[in-house]
N, C-alpha and C positions, 0 to 999 in steps of 0.2 A: 330830292326826296330821300328819306331814309327807307330802309328795307321794311321797317314796321309800318310806315305810312302807306307804302305800296300794298302790303298785305291787308291793311284795313280797307283800302279802296277795293281790292279784289273781293273781300268778304261782303262789302256793301253792295257791289254790283252783281254778284252772283245771284241767280234765281233761286227760288224755293224748290227743294227736291220734290215736295208734294205737288207743286205746280207742274213740274216736268212730268211726274207720274200721271197727273190728271190729264195733261195734254196727250200723253201716250194712250191712255184709256179712251179718250175722246177720238183719237185717230182709229183705234181698233173698232169702236162703235160705228164710226163713219165708214170704215171698210165693210163692215157687216151690212150696214144700211145700203151702201152702194151696190153690193152684190145682190141684195134682195131686190133693189130697184131694177137692176139689170134683168133679174129673173122675171119680174112682173112685166118689164118691157118686152122681153122675148115671148112671154106667154100670151100677151095681148095681140101679137102679130102686127103691131103698128110700127114696123121697121121703116116705112116710108112716110114722110110727112109728119112725123112725131116731133114735138118741140123738146129740145134738150140744150143745156148750156154747152157751148162749142168745145171747151176742153174735155168735157165728159164724152161728148160725141166723138171727138178725135181719138181719145183713149179707147173707146169701144170699137171704133172702126179699125184701129191698128191691131188690137189683140183680142177683142171680145170682152167677156166679163171677168175672166180670171186675172190677167196682168194688172189692171188698175186696182183691183181689190187686194191682190197680193202685195203690191208696192205700198199702198196705204197701210195695210196691216203690218208690214215690216217696219214702216216708219213708227207706228204705234208701239211695236215691241221694242224698238231701239229707244224710244222715249221713256218707256217704263224702265228699261235696263239702265239708262243714263241717270234717271231719277233715283233709282235704288243705289247706284254707285255713289252718287252725290250724298245721299243720306248716310251711307256707311262711312264715307270719307269725313263727313262733318262730326260723326260720333267719335271718330278716332282722335 
C-alpha cells in the first residue's frame, strides 16, 4: 500500500468529531443523572433491600456517590476535549 492509500483509510475510519463531542456531553449528563439518582437514593433511606444494577451498587459501596460521578464526568470531559482536538486537526 502506498502512503496515500493508508492516509485515505485512516480518514475513512476515523470517527466524527461531533460524534465524539456528543458522547462526551452524554457522559457528562449521565454523571449528573447518576449523582442525582444517588442523592435520591440516600434521601429515601432505602439503603437495604433497594434494587440497583450491580456495577452501580458496587461503585456506590466502594466510594459513595462522588467517585463514580467524578469518573464518568472526567470521561465526558475527555471525550469533549478529544472531539474538539479532532475538529481542530481536521480544519488544519
